[in-house]
C-alpha positions as CSV (number, residue, x, y, z in Angstrom):
1,X,0.0,0.0,0.0
2,X,1.4,3.4,-0.9
3,X,2.3,6.0,1.7
4,X,-0.4,8.4,0.3
5,X,-3.1,5.7,0.5
6,X,-2.1,4.8,4.1
7,X,-2.3,8.5,5.0
8,X,-5.7,8.8,3.4
9,X,-7.1,5.8,5.2
10,X,-5.8,7.0,8.6
11,X,-7.4,10.4,7.9
12,X,-10.6,8.7,6.8
13,X,-10.7,6.6,10.0
14,X,-10.1,9.7,12.1
15,X,-12.9,11.5,10.3
16,X,-15.3,8.6,10.8
17,X,-14.5,8.4,14.5
18,X,-15.2,12.1,14.9
19,X,-18.4,11.8,13.0
20,X,-19.5,9.0,15.3
21,X,-19.7,11.4,18.3
22,X,-21.3,14.2,16.3
23,X,-25.0,15.0,17.0
24,X,-27.0,12.1,15.4
25,X,-29.5,14.3,13.8
26,X,-27.3,16.8,12.1
27,X,-28.4,15.7,8.7
28,X,-32.1,15.4,9.7
29,X,-32.6,19.0,10.9
30,X,-34.2,20.5,7.8
31,X,-37.3,18.3,8.0
32,X,-37.4,18.3,11.8
33,X,-37.2,14.5,11.9
34,X,-36.7,13.0,15.4
35,X,-34.8,10.1,13.8
36,X,-32.4,9.5,10.9
37,X,-33.0,6.7,8.4
38,X,-30.3,4.1,8.1
39,X,-30.3,0.9,5.9
40,X,-29.8,-2.6,7.3
41,X,-27.8,-4.9,5.1
42,X,-30.3,-7.7,5.8
43,X,-32.7,-6.0,3.4
44,X,-30.4,-7.4,0.6
45,X,-30.0,-10.9,2.1
46,X,-31.4,-12.6,-1.1
47,X,-29.0,-10.7,-3.4
48,X,-26.1,-11.2,-1.0
49,X,-26.6,-14.9,-0.5
50,X,-27.2,-15.2,-4.2
51,X,-23.9,-13.5,-4.9
52,X,-25.6,-10.8,-7.0
53,X,-23.9,-8.2,-4.9
54,X,-21.2,-8.2,-2.3
55,X,-20.7,-6.6,1.1
56,X,-18.3,-4.1,-0.5
57,X,-21.1,-3.0,-2.8
58,X,-23.6,-2.5,0.0
59,X,-22.7,1.1,1.1
60,X,-22.4,2.3,-2.4
61,X,-25.8,0.9,-3.4
62,X,-27.4,2.4,-0.2
63,X,-26.3,5.9,-1.1
64,X,-26.5,5.8,-4.9
65,X,-29.8,3.9,-5.3
66,X,-31.7,4.9,-2.2
67,X,-30.1,8.2,-1.0
68,X,-29.3,6.7,2.4
69,X,-26.0,7.7,3.9
70,X,-25.9,5.6,7.1
71,X,-25.6,1.8,6.9
72,X,-25.8,-1.2,9.2
73,X,-23.8,-4.3,8.4
74,X,-24.5,-8.0,9.0
75,X,-21.4,-10.0,9.8
76,X,-22.7,-13.1,7.9
77,X,-21.8,-11.3,4.6
78,X,-18.1,-10.7,5.5
79,X,-17.7,-13.5,8.1
80,X,-14.0,-14.1,7.5
81,X,-13.0,-10.5,7.1
82,X,-13.3,-9.2,10.7
83,X,-9.5,-9.2,11.1
84,X,-8.6,-8.5,7.4
85,X,-7.4,-4.9,7.6
86,X,-6.9,-4.7,3.8
87,X,-10.5,-5.7,3.2
88,X,-11.8,-3.3,5.9
89,X,-9.7,-0.5,4.5
90,X,-11.2,-1.0,1.1
91,X,-14.7,-1.0,2.6
92,X,-14.0,2.2,4.5
93,X,-12.6,3.8,1.4
94,X,-15.7,3.0,-0.6
95,X,-17.8,4.5,2.2
96,X,-15.8,7.8,2.2
97,X,-15.8,8.0,-1.5
98,X,-19.6,7.9,-1.4
99,X,-20.3,9.9,1.7
100,X,-21.6,6.9,3.7
101,X,-21.4,6.6,7.5
102,X,-21.0,3.3,9.2
103,X,-23.3,2.9,12.1
104,X,-23.3,-0.7,13.4
105,X,-22.5,-4.4,12.7
106,X,-25.1,-7.1,13.4
107,X,-23.2,-10.1,14.8
108,X,-24.5,-13.6,14.6
109,X,-23.0,-17.1,14.8
110,X,-20.3,-16.4,17.4
111,X,-21.6,-18.4,20.3
112,X,-24.2,-18.0,23.0
113,X,-23.6,-15.0,25.3
114,X,-26.3,-16.3,27.5
115,X,-25.0,-19.9,27.8
116,X,-25.2,-21.1,31.5
117,X,-22.0,-23.0,30.8
118,X,-19.3,-20.5,31.8
119,X,-16.7,-21.9,29.5
120,X,-19.0,-21.7,26.5
121,X,-20.1,-18.2,27.5
122,X,-16.6,-16.8,27.9
123,X,-15.6,-18.3,24.5
124,X,-18.6,-16.6,22.9
125,X,-17.6,-13.3,24.5
126,X,-14.1,-13.6,23.2
127,X,-15.4,-14.6,19.7
128,X,-17.2,-11.2,19.6
129,X,-14.0,-9.2,20.4
130,X,-12.9,-9.1,16.7
131,X,-16.2,-7.6,15.7
132,X,-15.9,-4.9,18.2
133,X,-12.5,-4.2,16.8
134,X,-13.8,-4.2,13.3
135,X,-16.7,-1.9,14.2
136,X,-14.2,0.5,15.8
137,X,-12.0,0.5,12.7
138,X,-15.0,1.2,10.4
139,X,-16.1,4.0,12.5
140,X,-19.3,2.3,13.8
141,X,-20.5,3.1,17.3
142,X,-22.5,-0.1,17.9
143,X,-22.5,-3.9,17.6
144,X,-25.8,-5.7,17.7
145,X,-25.6,-9.1,19.4
146,X,-27.9,-11.9,20.6
147,X,-28.5,-13.0,24.2
148,X,-29.3,-16.7,23.5
149,X,-28.7,-19.6,25.9
150,X,-30.2,-23.0,26.7
151,X,-31.9,-23.4,30.1
152,X,-34.5,-21.8,32.2
153,X,-35.5,-18.2,31.8
154,X,-33.8,-17.3,35.1
155,X,-30.6,-19.2,34.3
156,X,-30.2,-17.8,30.8
157,X,-30.9,-14.3,32.1
158,X,-28.3,-14.5,34.7
159,X,-25.8,-15.9,32.2
160,X,-26.7,-13.3,29.5
161,X,-26.2,-10.5,32.0
162,X,-22.7,-11.8,32.7
163,X,-21.8,-12.4,29.1
164,X,-23.1,-9.0,27.9
165,X,-21.3,-7.3,30.8
166,X,-18.0,-8.9,29.9
167,X,-18.3,-8.0,26.3
168,X,-19.5,-4.5,27.2
169,X,-16.4,-4.0,29.4
170,X,-14.2,-4.7,26.3
171,X,-16.3,-2.6,24.0
172,X,-16.4,0.3,26.3
173,X,-12.6,0.7,25.9
174,X,-13.2,1.1,22.2
175,X,-16.1,3.5,22.6
176,X,-18.6,0.9,21.2
177,X,-22.1,0.2,22.3
178,X,-23.4,-3.4,22.7
179,X,-27.1,-3.8,21.9
180,X,-29.4,-6.8,22.0
181,X,-32.1,-7.4,19.4
182,X,-35.3,-9.2,20.2
183,X,-34.6,-12.3,18.1
184,X,-36.8,-15.1,19.4
185,X,-37.2,-17.2,22.5
186,X,-36.6,-15.3,25.8
187,X,-35.2,-12.3,24.0
188,X,-38.7,-11.6,22.4
189,X,-40.2,-11.3,25.9
190,X,-40.2,-7.6,26.7
191,X,-39.9,-8.0,30.4
192,X,-37.2,-10.6,30.2
193,X,-35.0,-8.6,27.9
194,X,-35.4,-5.4,29.8
195,X,-34.6,-7.2,33.0
196,X,-31.5,-8.6,31.4
197,X,-30.2,-5.2,30.3
198,X,-31.0,-3.8,33.7
199,X,-29.0,-6.6,35.4
200,X,-26.0,-5.7,33.2
201,X,-26.2,-2.1,34.4
202,X,-23.8,-0.5,31.9
203,X,-24.3,2.7,30.0
204,X,-23.0,1.2,26.7
205,X,-25.5,-1.7,26.8
206,X,-29.0,-1.4,25.4
207,X,-31.7,-2.8,23.1
208,X,-32.4,-2.7,19.4
209,X,-36.2,-3.1,19.1
210,X,-37.2,-5.0,16.0
211,X,-40.8,-4.6,15.0
212,X,-41.0,-8.1,13.6
213,X,-39.5,-10.4,16.2
214,X,-41.9,-10.9,19.2
215,X,-42.6,-14.6,19.0
216,X,-41.5,-16.2,22.3
217,X,-42.5,-19.8,21.5
218,X,-43.4,-21.8,18.3
219,X,-45.1,-25.2,18.0
220,X,-41.9,-26.6,16.5
221,X,-39.6,-25.5,19.3
222,X,-37.6,-23.7,16.6
223,X,-36.6,-20.0,16.9
224,X,-38.0,-18.9,13.5
225,X,-39.8,-21.8,11.8
226,X,-43.3,-22.9,12.8
227,X,-46.5,-21.4,14.1
228,X,-46.2,-18.9,16.9
229,X,-48.1,-20.0,20.0
230,X,-46.8,-17.3,22.4
231,X,-46.2,-13.7,21.4
232,X,-45.4,-10.6,23.3
233,X,-47.2,-7.3,22.5
234,X,-44.9,-5.3,20.3
235,X,-46.2,-1.9,21.3
236,X,-45.9,-2.7,25.0
237,X,-42.4,-4.0,24.5
238,X,-41.2,-1.0,22.5
239,X,-42.7,1.3,25.2
240,X,-40.8,-0.6,27.9
241,X,-37.6,-0.7,25.9
242,X,-37.2,2.8,24.6
243,X,-35.5,4.2,27.7
244,X,-32.6,1.8,27.0
245,X,-32.9,1.7,23.2
246,X,-29.8,2.7,21.1
247,X,-31.5,2.3,17.7
248,X,-34.6,1.0,16.1
249,X,-35.1,-1.7,13.4
250,X,-38.0,-0.8,11.2
251,X,-39.0,-4.3,10.0
252,X,-41.5,-4.6,7.1
253,X,-43.0,-7.5,5.2
254,X,-46.1,-6.5,3.4
255,X,-47.8,-3.2,2.5
256,X,-51.5,-2.2,1.8
257,X,-52.6,-0.1,-1.1
258,X,-52.0,3.1,0.8
259,X,-48.3,2.1,1.5
260,X,-48.8,1.3,5.1
261,X,-47.1,-1.7,6.8
262,X,-49.6,-4.5,7.2
263,X,-48.0,-6.1,10.3
264,X,-47.2,-2.9,12.3
265,X,-49.1,0.3,12.8
266,X,-46.2,2.6,12.1
267,X,-48.0,5.8,13.2
268,X,-48.8,4.2,16.6
269,X,-45.3,2.7,16.9
270,X,-43.5,5.9,16.1
271,X,-45.7,8.0,18.4
272,X,-44.4,5.7,21.2
273,X,-40.8,6.1,20.0
274,X,-41.1,9.9,19.7
275,X,-42.8,10.3,23.1
276,X,-39.9,8.5,24.6
277,X,-37.6,11.3,23.6
278,X,-35.6,9.0,21.3
279,X,-33.2,10.7,18.8
280,X,-31.2,8.3,16.8
281,X,-31.1,5.9,13.8
282,X,-34.0,3.9,12.5
283,X,-32.8,1.1,10.2
284,X,-34.9,-0.1,7.3
285,X,-35.0,-3.9,7.3
286,X,-37.3,-5.2,4.6
287,X,-37.9,-8.9,4.8
288,X,-41.0,-9.6,2.6
289,X,-41.6,-12.0,-0.2
290,X,-44.2,-10.2,-2.4
291,X,-42.0,-7.3,-3.4
292,X,-38.5,-7.1,-4.8
293,X,-35.8,-6.0,-2.3
294,X,-35.7,-2.7,-4.2
295,X,-39.4,-2.1,-4.0
296,X,-39.6,-3.2,-0.3
297,X,-36.8,-0.8,0.7
298,X,-38.3,2.1,-1.2
299,X,-41.8,1.5,0.3
300,X,-40.3,1.3,3.8
301,X,-38.4,4.5,3.3
302,X,-41.5,6.3,2.0
303,X,-43.5,5.1,5.0
304,X,-40.9,6.4,7.4
305,X,-40.9,9.7,5.6
306,X,-44.7,9.8,5.9
307,X,-44.5,9.1,9.6
308,X,-42.1,12.0,10.0
309,X,-44.6,14.4,8.3
310,X,-47.5,13.2,10.4
311,X,-45.7,13.4,13.7
312,X,-43.5,16.5,13.2
């Protein structure tokens, strides 16, 4: 790598780090929005798994095709690159060339932070370190993790509080937040997840409410496949969580003729969010089957913009 390129990347990293602590809504002031729209990479999971686009393409597409300048990565799409500085430098360069800000990395598949088995839990914590480091390098301010574990609700909660606390201690040194998404099983129980975060008791630990994941138990026993037989009220959960929320995941599947989300009353949901005093990023995460990824993302963005107009 040339000296000039190294200098650019160091300058770029410094710029990104400075931007991370800037007021979150600087770009949203003209329309008086109380949140700023970001784009979650999972919205492109079909294209990414199908090798139609790559992780390196994602921030460029977000900005050029959708006019969204803040992105949220999913580690599944660059699983072996967390410690590849050359790769991360190329990704960071593409972001700066296109005026894109990196916000968070969603981390899956690195072990159970809520495992009651201490050895397994500590291994999971250590597995997450490299993603905290990658997030720091890319200028992100947050990593999204899971709080899964096998055992009773009480045992998993105790273990998850320990695992999250250990990870948060490491992340705090890098200036990184650790947030848990409701992602099935106990984590989709509003009271359980809030209680877990409260047990951790760290300022850099919070929740990422996802509008689509409130099934606690399915008839198959699987996290995601099967008929839901126990579900937590999403509006109640979000109201409970907003005091510790460090982001919001605006999940959509289907839309009616007026462009409203079928599964979630966005006006009702965002009134709860606004009333909480939240000011931060709301990530578009389209996961439907009826529309193309492009159409789904655009409809979700239009819906969020309509919400801003109605609540401003």
